[in-house]
N, C-alpha and C positions, 0 to 999 in steps of 0.2 A: 243615843246619847240625849242628854238632858242639857240644856243651856240652864243655868244655874246665874245668869246674871240678876235678877233682880232684886235675890237675895245678896250676892257678894254687894250689890250698888247701893243697898240699904245697913248692909252692916256698916258702909264705910261712912253712911251717912249724907250721902250724896241724893240730888233729884234727877229725873231723868236730864232734866235741861240741862242742869250741873254736866253729867257723866257726857251728854253729848257735847258740849262749849271742850270740853277737854277732851274729846278723844277726834273732834274733828268730824261727828257723824252729825246725824239729823235728831232730834226729840222723836220722831216718826219713826224712823229706824228703830231705835231704842227700843220703843213701845215694841214693835211686831217683834221684836227678839226678845223680850221679856213674854210677850202673850204668845208666841209658838208660831206665829204666825209666819215667820220667813223661814223660807223653802232650803237656806242654809247661810255658812257664814265662812267668810275668807278669812285666810292666815292673816291678811295684814289687817283688818279690823279687828281680828282679834286680839291683835298684837297691841292694836292701838287701844281696846278697850282694857286689856292685862295695862299699861301702860299707866294709866287712867285714873284705874281702881288700886296700881300698887298689890297686886295679885298673879298668881301665876294663873298658866292658861289649866290646869285641873281643876282650881277654883273656881270656874265658870262651867266648864264641858267636864261633865261626868259622865262613865260610860254605865249604862242601867242593865243590869243581865237578868232576860226572861226568864 
C-alpha cells in the first residue's frame, strides 16, 4: 500500500499545519505519514483525514502491485 496523503493535501490547497488542525492530529504525525515514516495508520485516523480533506479512503491509500 502507498499513502498518498501529501498529493491529496496539496491538491486541496492545505498546509500540513492546516490539515493537522482540521483532523485533530499533530503536524508531526502528518509529516510522518507523508514521508512514509509511520509504521501504520489506524482506521479512525484515516477517517479523520478523509473528513478533513473531503475525500475518500481510496484517494489516500492506493494498492501498489509488485
